[in-house]
C-alpha positions, 0 to 999 in steps of 0.5 A: 135581817137582810143587807138592804134592811141594815143599810136602811136602819143605818141611814135612818140613824145618820139622819136622826143625829144632831148636826155637828156644825153650829146652827144657822141661827147661832151665826145669825145672832153673832152677826147681828151682835157684831153689826149692832155693836159696831153701830153703837161704837159709831154712835158713841164716837159721835156723841163724844164729838158732840160733847166737845161743842157744848158752849151753847148747851145751857143757852139751849136749855133756857130756850127749851124751858121757854118753849115749854112754858109757851106750849103750856106743858106741865112744870117738870120741876113741880112734878119732880119735887112732888115725887121727891116726897116719896123717896122710894119712888124716885129711887125706883125711877133712877134704877129704871132709868139706868138699868132697863133702857139698853138691856131690855132693848137688847133682849128684845132685839135678840128675841126677834132675831131668833124667833121672828127673823122675818120681822127683825130687819124691820126693827133693826133698820128702824132703830138704826135710823132713829138713832142716827137722826138722834145723833144729828140732834145731839151734834146740832143742838147740844142741850144741858139736861134739866138736872143741871138747871136751877130749880131741879134736883139731880136725883141720881146724885141725891140717892147715890145712883148716878150713872153720869158722875158729879159733873159734866166731864164724868160718867159714861156718856155725853151729858149734853145729848138730851135732845132728843131722848133715845130713852123714850124713842127706843122704848116707844119703838120696842113697844110698837114693834112687839105689839105689831109682831106678836099676837098674844092678848098681853102684848098691849102691856108693852105700852107701859114701857114707853109710858113709864120711861117718859115718866122716869126721865122727867121725874129724874130730870134727865130729859125735858118734855120736848126731848121725848116729844121730838123723838116721837116725831122722829120715830114717826118719820122712820115708821115706813121702815118698820111697816114694810110688808112682811113685818107680821110674818106668821109664827109658823114661818120662823125657823127652828133654832136648830135644824131638824132633818126628817127621819124616814120610817123604818121599813117593816122587817120580814 
């Protein structure tokens, strides 16, 4: 084998090695995680600020119930009491409310950032905008959830699954931030995004997520019908951010998780 052939073989070997530096996708995921975590901290701080202005939360709750009666919306207390006849159903609803909302949203955002990087910014800025609008609602319209009102049952406390605690000062979040419902808003946005971005025939099953979520927040008395209706209206205002050109970038356009360099064919040896 000549010297030239040996140099070619060595060059091919170098090209075929995996790069020692972290792949660009890793840095992108880390960057997005830090960005979203920072935004979540800002949102949490805003909710805590809103929690200090809850003097009118129960007055607003009576107003919301009155508006719902005027709109002839189904009676939530009756729906809840019917569901309580099937304890396992309510326990499942409590679990869905506490365990699916944030983890599923985070998992979808992670998947999009890796496998649909062209579409991901559309979803990211839409969810940030929707959350910002919701925070304005929490500050301007503090609202006691149905479970704090007469005629309703706090199913989380009833079955020992509460994420909030026995009173308004306990738990992990401002309990007077019922209007609008980000549980419903995020679920609807995630479902719509996955239906528009993915191409599988099974993508329509994503519609089950917002439908189940809306049912769960009513059954557990964590939100009123109007909390979900209002957030869907706000989502409509943010849709131009989601539907910008490039949302449905072809699957083949996405980068591989780890960069792969082409390998030159080895020249024939004489």
